N, C-alpha and C positions, 0 to 999 in steps of 0.2 A: 473193167468193162461192165456197163450197167446191165441189169437183167433181173430175172426172178425165176423161180422154179415152181411149176404147177404140178400137182399130183397127176399121174397118168389118168386120162379120161376126163379131166376137168375141162369144162367149157368156160371161156371167158372172152370178154370183149375189151380191147384196149385201143385208145386213140393216141397216136403219136403226135406230139406237139413240141415245139421248142421249149426247153426248160433249163434251169440251172442244175448243177451237180447236187444230188441229194433231194431234188424235187421230183415228185411223181405226179403225173397228170393222167387220170383214167376217167373216161367218159365225162370230161369237162370239169371234174373236181380236182383241186390242187391241194396236196398235203405235203408238208415238209417232213422228210424222213431222215432220222439220224441213223446211219449205219451202225451195226453192232461193233464192228472192228473198223474204225474210221481211218486209222493209220498204223503202219507197221514198218519199222526201219531197222536195219542192221548197220553197225559201224564199229571199227573200220572193216571194210570189205574190199580186198582180201584181209584176213586176220591171221596172226601168227601165235598170239598168246592169250589175249582176252577179247571177247566180243561183247559189245553192248547192244541189247535189244530194247527198243523203245516201241511202245504201242499205245494207242488211244482207244478207249471203249466209249461208244456213243450211248450205251445203256449198260445196266448191270448184266453180267454174263458169267457163265462157267467157262473158264479159260484153261487150255492145255497147250503146251508147246513141245513139239517133238523134233528130233534131228534124224534125218535119213541120209544114207550114203547114195551114191550115184546109181546103185543097183536097186534102190527102193527099199533097202533093208533098214529097219529101225536101229539106230546106233545108240541113241540116248533119249531119255525123257527129261527134257530140260525143266519142265514144270508139269506136275500132275494136275488133274482137273481140280480147280479151286474157284469158288465163287468170288468175283471181284466187282466192286462198285464202278459205276461210270466214272471215267477220268483218265489221266495219263499215268503210264507206268514205265519204269526203266529197270532193267536188271542186267547183271554182268554174268557171262558164261565163259569159263576157261576152255580154250581150244588147243592148247599146247600139246595135249595128249593125243590129238587126232592126227591121222596120217595126212600128208599133203594131198589135196584133191578137192573135188566139188561135192557139196552137201546141200540138202534141202532143209530149210527151217520152216516148219509148218505150225501156224498158229490157228487153233480152233477156239472160236468164241461163239457159244450157243450153236446156231446152225451155219455160221459164217466160217469159211476156211480160207486163209491166205498163205501163200507159199513164196519164199524168196530163196534164191540161190546164194550159198555162202562158199567162198573160195578160201581154203586153208593153205597157208604157205609156211615153210620152215625158214 
């Protein structure tokens, strides 16, 4: 969902206009914006032994990937915070040791956070 976060108390003016994904139009000016975390995919999903995480960075970013259970408890740090260059990344993560159930995979890239649900089956 497109959007932005403004600090509390910030005054701003925005003009809504038709535009393409990634394009921001404010007060008649148009700038193409590359999102920090352009794509994030898990497969296979559901997974039973090995999960592949693919993500694309639209700019250099500090990246961390965490796994939470359905209660919101941190289960594992898949990737600690590390500086990565703009580009495409792929990594494998073993899930055979996890109990059957639903998990949240959370990717932090600078100020961008994306979450996807992972189903683990036996």
